[in-house]
N, C-alpha and C positions, 0 to 999 in steps of 0.2 A: 275508567273502565280498563280492566286488564284481562284481555282474552287469553284463554288457554291455548288456542290455536287459530290459525287463519285457514279458511276453506275456500279454495278457488274452484269455481264451478261453471259448467255450461248447463243451463236449465232449459229443457225442451217444453214449450207450452203451445197449446192449441191457438191458432190464429182465428181471426174473424173473417178470413177469406174463404177459399175453397175448402170443401170437406176433406179432412185428413191432413191438411197442411199444418205444419208446426213452425214456430219461430224459436230461435235459440237466444236466450238471454244470458249474457256473460256477467260475471260478478265475483265478488269476494265477500264472504261472511265471517264475522268474528264470533267464535264459539266459546262457551264457558267450559268448565271442566267436565260437565256432563254431556257435552255435545249439543247444547241448546244454543240457538242463534241469539246473540246479544245485539248485533248490528248487521244489517244487510246492505251491501254497497254494490248495487248493480252497475255494470260498466265494463268496457274492454280494457283491462289492466295490462300494462307492459310487463311481461314475465320477468326479465332480468332485474328491473327496478323493484318489483314486488318481492322477489327472492332476496335481494340485497337488504331491503327494509326488514324483512322477517328475520334475517340472520343478525343484523345489527341490534334489533329489538329483542332478540332471544325468544321469538315466538315461533313454534313449529308451523310450517306451511304444508297443508295437505292439498295436493293437486288432484281434484276429483273430476277433471274434465273427461276422463275415460271411464268413469263409473257408470253403472246402469242409470238411465234417466229417471226411472221410478224411485231408485234409492236416493238420488240427488234431491228430487222433489220432496221426499219424505224428510230428509235432513233439514231442508229449508223451512218446512212447515212446523218443525219442532222449535217453537220460539220460547225464549226466556222471558220472565216478567220484565216489563219495561222495554221490550223489543222495539226497535226502530228500523225503518228503511230510509236511507239517505241517498239522494241523487245529487249529482254535481250542480245542476241548475234547476231551480223550482220551475214547474210549468207555468207559463204566463196565464193570467186570468183572462178568460174570453171576454172580448169587448161586448158591451150591452147591445150594440147595434147588430151583432152577428145574427141573433135569432130572427128579428124582423126581416133582415136582408135574405136569410136563408128561406124564410117562408115566401117572400116575394119571388125569389129565384125558382122555388118549387112551383108556384102558380104560373110563372112564365114558361117553365118547362112543360107543364101540363098543356098550356095553350099551344106551344110549338109542336108538341107531340101530336095533339089532336089535329092541328092544321096539316102537318105532313101526312098523317094517316088518311085524312079526307082526300088528299091528292093522290093517294095510292103510293106514297113514297115512304112506306114503313121501313124499308131497308136503309133509306137515307137517315132516318131518325136513329136506327140502331148503330149505324156507323158514327154519327155525330155524338151520341151518348157515350160510345166506347172511347172515342178520342177525348171527349171532355173529362171522363173519369180518369183517364191516363194522365192528362195534364194536371188535374187537381192533385193527383197523387205525387207528381213531381214537385209541384208548387207548395205542397204541404197545406192545402186548403180543403181538406176532406169535409169540413163543415158545410161546404157548398155542394156536396155530392147530390143533395136533393134536387138540384136543378137538372141533373142528367138521369136521375132515378126518381121522377116525381111521385111514383107510387108510394115512396117512403112518407110523403106528406100525409097520406091517408092511412097507410098501414101501421105506422108507429103508434098512433093513439088506439087503433083497433087492437094491435098486439098487446098493448098495456092493459086494455080492458079485459081481453081474453085471459091474460095471465092472472089478473086480480080475481077473476071468476074461478079459474082453476085452483088458485090458492085457497079460496073460500070452500071449495068442494073437496079439497084434499088430494087432488090429482097432481099437484105441482107444489114443490117446496123450494123457496127462493132464499138465498142468503144476501146479506147487505153488500157483499163483494162481487155479486154477479153470478156465482155458481148456482146450480139448480139441480134438483132431483126430480125425476118423473117416472111414474110407473108405466111400463109398456105392456103390450099384449105378450102372451107366452110367458108370463110371470118373470119379467126382467126389469131391472132397475137401471134407468138411463141417467148418466151424469153429464151435465152440460156446463160449458164454460161460455158464458154469454149466450149466443144463439147457436153455438156449435156443439154437436154431440162429441164429447171427449172419449167416453168409454161406456160399456154396458156390463152390469153384473147380474148373474142369475139370482133370483130370490128363492130361498128354501131353507131347509134345516141341515143340509150337508155341509161339511167343512168347505170353506171358500165361497159359500153362497151367502148373500145378504139376508140376515135374519133380524137385525135390529139396529136402532140408532141410539147414540149416546151424545147428548148435548152437555158439555162440561164447562166448568169455570175453575180456573186455577189462578189465584191472585187476580191480576188484571187481564188475564187471557181467557178467551172463550173460543169455542169451536164445536165441531161435530165429527164423530167417528161413525163409520158404517161397520158393524160387527157381524161376524158369523155366529152360528149356534154355540161354538166353544168360546165365544167372546173374544175372538182374535180380531184386531182391527184390519179391515180390508182397505179403507180409504179414510184419509184425514183431511178435514177442511177447517183450517183456522179462521176465526172471524165470528160475526154475530149471526145466529139463527133464531128464529122465533119459536119458542116452546109451544105456543098455541098452534102455529102452522104445522109444526112437527107432529103434534098430537093428532091433528086431522089427517095428515099424510100417513102416519103410522097406522091409524085406525082403519083407513080405507084400504091399505095394502097388507094388512094383517102382519105388521112388523111390531116387535116390542120396542118400547121407548123408555129411556132413562134420562132424567135431567137432574144433575147434582154436581156439587163441588168435588174435586179430586185433590188428593195430596200430591206432593212433588214426586213421591215414589210411584204412585199410580200414573201420573202424567208421563214420567219417564218411561215406564213400561209400555204405555200405549204408543207414544211417539216412536220409540225404538222398534216396536214390533209392526208398525204400519207398513203394509205392502206397497201402498201408493198414496199420493197426497196431491192436493191442489194448493200450493203455497200462495 
């Protein structure tokens, strides 16, 4: 691989914590001559060493850390065929015993919560659960969070069933990567990252309003664009989306839908013009 440039970035992403909170993901991307991402290397890179490497290798280094966050996300979402994301260490596979232990911890948590509540010590449970969640965050054992938030033991299967029903009815559109689209009242389109509301777009026929969806394939790449009436891309979601689910969603919310392969020129035009993206 011979990149045309290196792109150092700070990417702001919605967290799964409090509403409105974002986390900053640092990294370097290797771009081809058209500005498409060949390789994404997230991590906090040491600036002088990176600059020295780029100089010795004769590869231009673009420092995009001060660029607008939406523009950075749009660049990272414009992937080249064969795109990869490489991390320093692969995440360890969760042990098989984690799930039954987490379920048992959740059952114990429900029992302890009920016991303290029966004694009128609800404030004691709230204090205990707050301390427990704090310690689990420090110890990086978030998989045991269900012990101090036992409602998750019941709510997760319920939420999964509700989401499946919403997808069948066309009120919700889910991607394989966890992004989601949902129609809200007052003719607005909500964009979720996981369980968090990332942004909202008005739906309508005016420029800048969500008017349609485009599910594309370009070589081995797939994704979805939200388009306005003049067919300008408002938001880009790389990844797999169900055409059947998109059809139900578009039909329910009176959006036009296109599903087809695009040429490199069309793909470049769309990715370069995207106002926002979820990489």
